[in-house]
N, CA, C and O of each residue as an XYZ file, in Angstrom:
596
protein
N       6.653      4.230    -33.015
C       5.731      4.027    -31.907
C       6.331      4.661    -30.652
O       7.523      4.505    -30.389
N       5.525      5.362    -29.893
C       6.023      6.027    -28.684
C       6.285      5.015    -27.581
O       5.801      3.883    -27.615
N       7.063      5.456    -26.602
C       7.390      4.571    -25.478
C       6.150      4.123    -24.721
O       6.028      2.957    -24.344
N       5.226      5.062    -24.503
C       4.023      4.736    -23.725
C       3.218      3.638    -24.411
O       2.686      2.743    -23.754
N       3.134      3.714    -25.745
C       2.352      2.718    -26.462
C       3.088      1.391    -26.584
O       2.461      0.335    -26.660
N       4.424      1.444    -26.603
C       5.168      0.212    -26.782
C       5.294     -0.598    -25.492
O       5.621     -1.784    -25.530
N       5.037      0.032    -24.372
C       5.145     -0.686    -23.098
C       4.064     -1.753    -23.023
O       2.877     -1.470    -23.187
N       4.495     -2.981    -22.774
C       3.561     -4.088    -22.687
C       3.011     -4.205    -21.271
O       3.759     -4.161    -20.294
N       1.719     -4.353    -21.177
C       1.088     -4.608    -19.897
C       0.957     -6.105    -19.724
O       0.587     -6.825    -20.651
N       1.261     -6.550    -18.550
C       1.128     -7.978    -18.264
C      -0.344     -8.305    -18.035
O      -1.079     -7.514    -17.444
N      -0.759     -9.453    -18.498
C      -2.139     -9.889    -18.317
C      -2.218    -10.812    -17.104
O      -1.640    -11.898    -17.089
N      -2.944    -10.353    -16.096
C      -3.119    -11.121    -14.865
C      -4.498    -11.774    -14.800
O      -4.930    -12.199    -13.729
N      -5.184    -11.857    -15.925
C      -6.553    -12.368    -15.954
C      -6.675    -13.777    -15.389
O      -7.713    -14.133    -14.832
N      -5.629    -14.578    -15.526
C      -5.685    -15.948    -15.020
C      -5.803    -15.993    -13.494
O      -6.160    -17.031    -12.936
N      -5.509    -14.885    -12.815
C      -5.615    -14.833    -11.357
C      -7.006    -14.421    -10.885
O      -7.319    -14.517     -9.698
N      -7.829    -13.968    -11.806
C      -9.165    -13.471    -11.461
C     -10.143    -14.634    -11.391
O     -10.213    -15.459    -12.302
N     -10.893    -14.690    -10.301
C     -11.944    -15.693    -10.111
C     -13.241    -14.953     -9.788
O     -13.624    -14.802     -8.628
N     -13.902    -14.498    -10.850
C     -15.100    -13.697    -10.650
C     -16.190    -14.512     -9.968
O     -16.393    -15.690    -10.262
N     -16.885    -13.849     -9.050
C     -18.019    -14.478     -8.373
C     -19.132    -14.689     -9.389
O     -19.261    -13.915    -10.337
N     -19.924    -15.716     -9.202
C     -20.959    -16.039    -10.188
C     -22.155    -15.092    -10.135
O     -22.855    -14.939    -11.136
N     -22.406    -14.448     -8.983
C     -23.564    -13.556     -8.847
C     -23.176    -12.108     -9.162
O     -22.190    -11.586     -8.643
N     -23.967    -11.482    -10.014
C     -23.677    -10.113    -10.442
C     -23.639     -9.144     -9.273
O     -22.734     -8.313     -9.191
N     -24.613     -9.236     -8.362
C     -24.666     -8.279     -7.263
C     -23.453     -8.421     -6.339
O     -23.001     -7.435     -5.756
N     -22.929     -9.635     -6.202
C     -21.725     -9.844     -5.384
C     -20.514     -9.251     -6.097
O     -19.655     -8.641     -5.461
N     -20.443     -9.430     -7.429
C     -19.348     -8.830     -8.193
C     -19.387     -7.310     -8.086
O     -18.344     -6.671     -7.950
N     -20.578     -6.731     -8.146
C     -20.711     -5.276     -8.005
C     -20.285     -4.810     -6.615
O     -19.642     -3.770     -6.468
N     -20.649     -5.590     -5.599
C     -20.242     -5.248     -4.230
C     -18.725     -5.325     -4.086
O     -18.113     -4.452     -3.469
N     -18.112     -6.375     -4.657
C     -16.654     -6.494     -4.615
C     -15.988     -5.336     -5.364
O     -14.981     -4.799     -4.903
N     -16.541     -4.954     -6.507
C     -15.975     -3.842     -7.277
C     -16.067     -2.534     -6.482
O     -15.125     -1.743     -6.468
N     -17.203     -2.316     -5.825
C     -17.367     -1.106     -5.008
C     -16.392     -1.104     -3.836
O     -15.760     -0.087     -3.551
N     -16.271     -2.244     -3.158
C     -15.322     -2.351     -2.051
C     -13.884     -2.170     -2.542
O     -13.078     -1.507     -1.888
N     -13.571     -2.758     -3.688
C     -12.238     -2.595     -4.257
C     -11.915     -1.142     -4.529
O     -10.802     -0.684     -4.269
N     -12.891     -0.417     -5.053
C     -12.692      1.007     -5.322
C     -12.530      1.790     -4.026
O     -11.685      2.682     -3.945
N     -13.327      1.469     -3.013
C     -13.184      2.113     -1.706
C     -11.791      1.851     -1.126
O     -11.128      2.780     -0.662
N     -11.347      0.596     -1.150
C     -10.029      0.273     -0.607
C      -8.914      0.936     -1.416
O      -7.903      1.351     -0.850
N      -9.093      1.037     -2.728
C      -8.103      1.717     -3.559
C      -8.000      3.190     -3.169
O      -6.899      3.729     -3.048
N      -9.136      3.833     -2.975
C      -9.129      5.245     -2.559
C      -8.476      5.404     -1.187
O      -7.717      6.348     -0.966
N      -8.768      4.487     -0.267
C      -8.135      4.548      1.055
C      -6.629      4.331      0.945
O      -5.856      4.955      1.672
N      -6.212      3.450      0.042
C      -4.787      3.230     -0.178
C      -4.103      4.457     -0.743
O      -2.979      4.777     -0.356
N      -4.772      5.148     -1.657
C      -4.213      6.383     -2.224
C      -4.104      7.439     -1.135
O      -3.094      8.137     -1.045
N      -5.131      7.562     -0.312
C      -5.075      8.507      0.819
C      -3.946      8.110      1.760
O      -3.223      8.965      2.270
N      -3.798      6.805      1.987
C      -2.743      6.312      2.859
C      -1.341      6.618      2.355
O      -0.393      6.677      3.138
N      -1.210      6.813      1.046
C       0.098      7.176      0.497
C       0.508      8.566      0.967
O       1.696      8.891      0.969
N      -0.457      9.388      1.365
C      -0.162     10.756      1.791
C      -0.334     10.974      3.284
O       0.218     11.925      3.838
N      -1.095     10.102      3.947
C      -1.301     10.224      5.390
C      -0.651      9.038      6.092
O      -1.037      7.895      5.845
N       0.317      9.280      6.952
C       1.048      8.176      7.561
C       0.234      7.336      8.544
O       0.634      6.218      8.870
N      -0.888      7.846      9.018
C      -1.686      7.073      9.959
C      -2.422      5.953      9.232
O      -2.764      4.935      9.833
N      -2.666      6.147      7.930
C      -3.353      5.127      7.132
C      -2.324      4.397      6.283
O      -1.617      5.023      5.493
N      -2.232      3.092      6.437
C      -1.255      2.349      5.627
C      -1.739      2.213      4.185
O      -2.940      2.127      3.932
N      -0.817      2.195      3.263
C      -1.160      2.063      1.850
C      -1.285      0.599      1.434
O      -2.296      0.196      0.859
N      -0.262     -0.188      1.724
C      -0.185     -1.556      1.206
C      -1.375     -2.434      1.594
O      -1.916     -3.113      0.721
N      -1.812     -2.458      2.863
C      -2.963     -3.320      3.178
C      -4.225     -2.960      2.396
O      -4.968     -3.843      1.969
N      -4.463     -1.663      2.210
C      -5.648     -1.261      1.444
C      -5.506     -1.650     -0.028
O      -6.484     -2.044     -0.664
N      -4.297     -1.542     -0.566
C      -4.088     -1.963     -1.949
C      -4.269     -3.470     -2.100
O      -4.815     -3.936     -3.100
N      -3.815     -4.222     -1.116
C      -3.996     -5.669     -1.161
C      -5.471     -6.044     -1.073
O      -5.924     -6.968     -1.750
N      -6.219     -5.321     -0.232
C      -7.667     -5.567     -0.157
C      -8.350     -5.204     -1.467
O      -9.229     -5.931     -1.930
N      -7.951     -4.079     -2.073
C      -8.519     -3.680     -3.368
C      -8.219     -4.741     -4.416
O      -9.087     -5.102     -5.211
N      -6.993     -5.238     -4.413
C      -6.605     -6.281     -5.370
C      -7.457     -7.533     -5.186
O      -7.929     -8.118     -6.161
N      -7.652     -7.939     -3.937
C      -8.463     -9.130     -3.667
C      -9.910     -8.924     -4.122
O     -10.520     -9.830     -4.689
N     -10.450     -7.748     -3.878
C     -11.835     -7.472     -4.300
C     -11.956     -7.455     -5.821
O     -12.903     -8.013     -6.376
N     -11.004     -6.819     -6.493
C     -11.052     -6.785     -7.958
C     -10.852     -8.176     -8.546
O     -11.384     -8.478     -9.615
N     -10.093     -9.024     -7.863
C      -9.880    -10.390     -8.350
C     -11.169    -11.209     -8.309
O     -11.273    -12.229     -8.989
N     -12.138    -10.776     -7.527
C     -13.428    -11.479     -7.442
C     -14.513    -10.773     -8.247
O     -15.657    -11.227     -8.293
N     -14.138     -9.630     -8.899
C     -15.199     -8.876     -9.561
C     -14.914     -8.500    -11.015
O     -15.833     -8.506    -11.834
N     -13.660     -8.172    -11.358
C     -13.436     -7.598    -12.676
C     -12.004     -7.840    -13.168
O     -11.038     -7.444    -12.515
N     -11.882     -8.488    -14.311
C     -10.563     -8.668    -14.928
C      -9.964     -7.319    -15.310
O      -8.768     -7.085    -15.133
N     -10.803     -6.443    -15.831
C     -10.334     -5.129    -16.283
C      -9.750     -4.319    -15.133
O      -8.639     -3.802    -15.253
N     -10.474     -4.198    -14.022
C      -9.977     -3.423    -12.880
C      -8.757     -4.089    -12.263
O      -7.817     -3.405    -11.856
N      -8.760     -5.409    -12.189
C      -7.632     -6.145    -11.611
C      -6.368     -5.911    -12.441
O      -5.312     -5.584    -11.899
N      -6.486     -6.080    -13.744
C      -5.337     -5.855    -14.624
C      -4.876     -4.403    -14.579
O      -3.677     -4.125    -14.578
N      -5.825     -3.486    -14.542
C      -5.470     -2.068    -14.461
C      -4.650     -1.791    -13.203
O      -3.609     -1.139    -13.279
N      -5.105     -2.277    -12.049
C      -4.400     -2.031    -10.791
C      -3.029     -2.704    -10.784
O      -2.043     -2.102    -10.361
N      -2.967     -3.935    -11.246
C      -1.702     -4.661    -11.235
C      -0.675     -4.041    -12.186
O       0.527     -4.214    -11.986
N      -1.129     -3.323    -13.212
C      -0.223     -2.702    -14.172
C       0.042     -1.227    -13.892
O       0.729     -0.564    -14.670
N      -0.492     -0.707    -12.794
C      -0.208      0.679    -12.420
C       1.247      0.796    -11.978
O       1.685      0.029    -11.120
N       2.003      1.731    -12.537
C       3.411      1.849    -12.158
C       3.619      2.204    -10.689
O       4.622      1.811    -10.094
N       2.690      2.935    -10.106
C       2.859      3.348     -8.707
C       2.491      2.237     -7.727
O       3.107      2.129     -6.666
N       1.508      1.416     -8.058
C       0.999      0.440     -7.104
C       1.286     -1.005     -7.482
O       1.511     -1.833     -6.599
N       1.284     -1.324     -8.759
C       1.465     -2.696     -9.205
C       2.721     -3.367     -8.653
O       2.637     -4.477     -8.129
N       3.891     -2.717     -8.759
C       5.103     -3.354     -8.235
C       5.045     -3.619     -6.726
O       5.569     -4.631     -6.260
N       4.416     -2.726     -5.961
C       4.276     -2.952     -4.521
C       3.419     -4.184     -4.238
O       3.737     -4.989     -3.363
N       2.330     -4.316     -4.992
C       1.429     -5.450     -4.799
C       2.130     -6.748     -5.172
O       2.057     -7.733     -4.438
N       2.810     -6.746     -6.313
C       3.520     -7.951     -6.749
C       4.620     -8.301     -5.753
O       4.792     -9.472     -5.416
N       5.368     -7.308     -5.278
C       6.438     -7.552     -4.306
C       5.880     -8.183     -3.035
O       6.460     -9.134     -2.510
N       4.765     -7.663     -2.537
C       4.180     -8.213     -1.315
C       3.649     -9.629     -1.554
O       3.909    -10.535     -0.762
N       2.909     -9.815     -2.644
C       2.313    -11.126     -2.908
C       3.369    -12.188     -3.175
O       3.194    -13.344     -2.788
N       4.446    -11.817     -3.823
C       5.467    -12.791     -4.188
C       6.439    -13.065     -3.047
O       6.769    -14.220     -2.776
N       6.901    -12.004     -2.375
C       7.984    -12.153     -1.401
C       7.620    -11.742      0.025
O       8.427    -11.904      0.941
N       6.413    -11.211      0.220
C       6.008    -10.699      1.535
C       7.019     -9.665      2.044
O       7.443     -9.700      3.199
N       7.391     -8.744      1.145
C       8.349     -7.707      1.514
C       7.902     -6.364      0.935
O       7.050     -6.290      0.049
N       8.513     -5.306      1.475
C       8.261     -3.940      1.018
C       9.601     -3.377      0.560
O      10.606     -3.564      1.247
N       9.643     -2.692     -0.585
C      10.911     -2.118     -1.031
C      11.527     -1.194      0.029
O      10.819     -0.449      0.706
N      12.835     -1.256      0.158
C      13.569     -0.511      1.181
C      13.283      0.991      1.099
O      13.032      1.631      2.120
N      13.319      1.543     -0.092
C      13.090      2.984     -0.259
C      11.675      3.376      0.183
O      11.489      4.397      0.845
N      10.700      2.575     -0.181
C       9.308      2.841      0.214
C       9.193      2.826      1.736
O       8.519      3.673      2.323
N       9.844      1.875      2.358
C       9.812      1.763      3.811
C      10.437      2.997      4.468
O       9.874      3.544      5.416
N      11.597      3.439      3.968
C      12.266      4.607      4.550
C      11.446      5.886      4.373
O      11.355      6.704      5.289
N      10.856      6.050      3.199
C      10.013      7.230      2.963
C       8.799      7.201      3.882
O       8.417      8.233      4.432
N       8.195      6.043      4.054
C       7.020      5.928      4.932
C       7.391      6.258      6.378
O       6.654      6.978      7.052
N       8.514      5.746      6.859
C       8.923      6.020      8.242
C       9.279      7.492      8.417
O       8.924      8.097      9.428
N       9.975      8.073      7.443
C      10.316      9.500      7.533
C       9.058     10.369      7.536
O       8.970     11.339      8.289
N       8.098     10.022      6.702
C       6.844     10.769      6.659
C       6.091     10.638      7.979
O       5.507     11.606      8.467
N       6.108      9.439      8.552
C       5.456      9.235      9.846
C       6.117     10.095     10.917
O       5.424     10.708     11.728
N       7.432     10.147     10.930
C       8.149     10.951     11.922
C       7.781     12.424     11.778
O       7.525     13.105     12.771
N       7.756     12.915     10.538
C       7.426     14.322     10.314
C       5.993     14.655     10.735
O       5.759     15.663     11.402
N       5.046     13.817     10.348
C       3.661     14.156     10.651
C       3.320     13.922     12.121
O       2.651     14.746     12.743
N       3.774     12.809     12.672
C       3.524     12.588     14.098
C       4.242     13.641     14.925
O       3.680     14.178     15.879
N       5.489     13.937     14.557
C       6.259     14.934     15.305
C       5.615     16.302     15.271
O       5.519     16.967     16.303
N       5.169     16.736     14.094
C       4.528     18.056     14.011
C       3.194     18.066     14.753
O       2.843     19.066     15.380
N       2.455     16.973     14.689
C       1.190     16.903     15.433
C       1.441     16.993     16.930
O       0.749     17.720     17.642
N       2.435     16.249     17.401
C       2.745     16.224     18.835
C       3.254     17.579     19.304
O       2.879     18.048     20.378
N       4.107     18.210     18.502
C       4.704     19.488     18.915
C       3.770     20.679     18.776
O       3.761     21.562     19.633
N       2.981     20.712     17.700
C       2.240     21.938     17.394
C       0.730     21.861     17.590
O       0.094     22.901     17.763
N       0.138     20.687     17.571
C      -1.318     20.618     17.581
C      -1.919     19.964     18.817
O      -2.997     20.364     19.257
N      -1.261     18.986     19.377
C      -1.803     18.278     20.532
C      -1.191     18.880     21.795
O       0.028     18.881     21.965
N      -2.038     19.383     22.663
C      -1.552     20.059     23.870
C      -1.554     19.158     25.106
O      -0.749     19.356     26.016
N      -2.434     18.188     25.144
C      -2.539     17.292     26.291
C      -1.344     16.340     26.325
O      -1.094     15.632     25.349
N      -0.619     16.315     27.414
C       0.567     15.488     27.560
C       0.291     14.006     27.404
O       1.115     13.274     26.854
N      -0.869     13.553     27.887
C      -1.207     12.125     27.756
C      -1.440     11.750     26.296
O      -1.028     10.681     25.845
N      -2.102     12.639     25.567
C      -2.315     12.376     24.143
C      -0.994     12.427     23.374
O      -0.781     11.651     22.442
N      -0.114     13.342     23.769
C       1.203     13.399     23.136
C       1.959     12.091     23.360
O       2.578     11.551     22.443
N       1.898     11.598     24.583
C       2.560     10.332     24.907
C       1.929      9.174     24.125
O       2.637      8.306     23.614
N       0.608      9.167     24.038
C      -0.081      8.111     23.301
C       0.282      8.157     21.816
O       0.531      7.116     21.208
N       0.313      9.356     21.228
C       0.700      9.491     19.824
C       2.143      9.056     19.607
O       2.460      8.410     18.608
N       3.010      9.411     20.543
C       4.412      8.999     20.449
C       4.522      7.474     20.475
O       5.233      6.885     19.660
N       3.826      6.844     21.401
C       3.875      5.383     21.509
C       3.293      4.723     20.260
O       3.854      3.751     19.754
N       2.174      5.246     19.764
C       1.545      4.689     18.578
C       2.448      4.847     17.361
O       2.639      3.900     16.598
N       3.000      6.036     17.179
C       3.898      6.289     16.052
C       5.133      5.414     16.114
O       5.573      4.884     15.094
N       5.698      5.260     17.304
C       6.874      4.413     17.472
C       6.543      2.951     17.172
O       7.317      2.260     16.510
N       5.404      2.488     17.656
C       4.991      1.110     17.392
C       4.792      0.876     15.889
O       5.211     -0.153     15.359
N       4.160      1.823     15.212
C       3.961      1.698     13.763
C       5.289      1.681     13.025
O       5.476      0.886     12.104
N       6.215      2.553     13.420
C       7.521      2.621     12.754
C       8.302      1.322     12.959
O       8.934      0.823     12.028
N       8.258      0.778     14.172
C       8.959     -0.479     14.451
C       8.337     -1.620     13.644
O       9.052     -2.432     13.057
N       7.013     -1.677     13.620
C       6.320     -2.716     12.854
C       6.712     -2.629     11.382
O       7.035     -3.644     10.765
N       6.685     -1.420     10.815
C       7.014     -1.236      9.413
C       8.478     -1.583      9.143
O       8.792     -2.220      8.137
N       9.363     -1.169     10.034
C      10.787     -1.444      9.863
C      11.077     -2.952      9.863
O      11.986     -3.414      9.174
N      10.312     -3.698     10.627
C      10.544     -5.145     10.764
C      10.041     -5.957      9.564
O      10.394     -7.128      9.429
N       9.237     -5.363      8.707
C       8.804     -6.063      7.497
C      10.024     -6.194      6.582
O      10.737     -5.214      6.366
N      10.270     -7.377      6.048
C      11.471     -7.572      5.226
C      11.508     -6.686      3.983
O      10.474     -6.306      3.433
N      12.727     -6.372      3.562
C      12.976     -5.667      2.301
C      14.051     -6.435      1.550
O      15.191     -6.523      2.007
N      13.695     -6.987      0.408
C      14.656     -7.773     -0.350
C      15.779     -6.917     -0.919
O      16.889     -7.409     -1.121
N      15.503     -5.644     -1.178
C      16.503     -4.780     -1.798
C      17.266     -3.914     -0.785
O      17.911     -2.936     -1.162
N      17.191     -4.272      0.475
C      17.900     -3.509      1.508
C      19.408     -3.610      1.279
O      19.935     -4.699      1.049
N      20.098     -2.471      1.343
C      21.557     -2.518      1.179
C      22.182     -3.343      2.312
O      21.795     -3.218      3.474
N      23.131     -4.166      1.957
C      23.808     -5.022      2.950
C      24.821     -4.191      3.718
O      25.750     -3.636      3.131
N      24.640     -4.105      5.044
C      25.537     -3.303      5.883
C      26.903     -3.962      6.036
O      27.867     -3.287      6.398
N      27.006     -5.236      5.776
C      28.271     -5.953      5.993
C      29.273     -5.711      4.880
O      30.467     -5.939      5.076
N      28.826     -5.259      3.723
C      29.744     -5.004      2.612
C      30.548     -3.751      2.894
O      30.002     -2.784      3.426
N      31.862     -3.737      2.545
C      32.692     -2.554      2.802
C      32.340     -1.385      1.946
O      32.959     -0.328      2.060
């Protein structure tokens, strides 16, 4: 048996509380898909956060579909982030550093090369700095301990 087939997916169906009305379940499924797409876009654009959109998608799928909920929770790219946030209210250290570095690169290039108005440059700088500080302050359970020699 190949590795891909032998990997066990965890069943999160017990966490799903489907709404009793079909049209509400369909609306939740549509919203979940929209939030998932926004989260995927957010993985590449630093102005859009990934984790909040994934959490919203997870919440919507939990009210609409066991299949979509289990699929999202078992995705190697997103599932561990969702579980980490839901369980510990933290973001992995590496994910946080990559997000901040990406924000610096994109905000910096926008400020230097595309935005000419000084006030807008200042506003983008302040916004980017505020986002980076906010993200940095979210706990990371796997952060290397600086006190160790």
